[in-house]
C-alpha positions, 0 to 999 in steps of 0.5 A: 443658257447658250447666249450666256455661254457665248458671252463668256466665249465658251463656244462648245457649251453655247453649241451644246445648249443651243442644240439641247434647246433645239431638241426640246423645241422640236419635241414640243412642236407637234402643233407648230406653236414653237416655229418662231423659237425653232427659227431663232434657235437655228439662227443662233446656232448659225451665228455661233458656228460662223464665229467658230469658223465652222461654215458648213454647220453654220450654213446648214443651221442658217438654211434651216432657219430660213425655211421656217422664218417669218416676219421680222425673222426673215431679214435677220436670217438673211443678214446672218447668211450675208455675214457668213458669205462675207466671212467666206469671201463670197462677196456676190452671195453676201451682197445678195443676202444683205441687199435682200435684207436691206430691202425688207428693213427699208420697207418696214422703216427699220432705220437701225437695222438698215444702218447695220446692213449698209455698214456690212455692204460697205465692208464688202465693197471695202474688201474688194477695193471698191473705195468709192462705193464703200465710202458711199455706203459707209456715209449712208450707214452713218446718216441712217445711224444718226437719227435713231442715235445708234452710237456703235454703228456711227463709230463703225461707219466712221472707222470704215470711212477712215480705212477707205480714205487711208487706202485712197491716201486721203490721210487728213480726211481719214484722220478726221473720221477716226477722230470723230469716231474716237470722240464719240467713243470717249463721250459715250465711254464705249 
């Protein structure tokens, strides 16, 4: 219910539903059989609070998720923490979280998530005007996204490359990237 509320941009209702779910799960968790779901709920709350701009509550929820996260949950929580720090413009912390997440995704050969994290790392570099590093990361993301054919990541990587190339006054190359991204978006009706 919280996810549904979030999809229709009812943040308050989404938070209420997630908090309700968390209370119920904690109440059921006497034998620790619900830890996975508790972690997912804390992480979901963290992402909602981040999008709502409540960074204090977001950090508290994501740190709670980090304490109980296991297996595939760990890099997801690290990625959410990285995004929170990026929104706060704490690029060193964001990069540390994304880099740790990237290491895990690479070790498990999860190319889709690797491409997403590379995209986030590219945005960090782009925001700091480190154009060459950003361009390299966007290219890596694009390459990682083409094998599993992740259209949304391909489009975002091409857009990131276009933004960086524009900042470098390489307008022809930037336009080429934007046109490729637009062609993919039109072709897939995205």
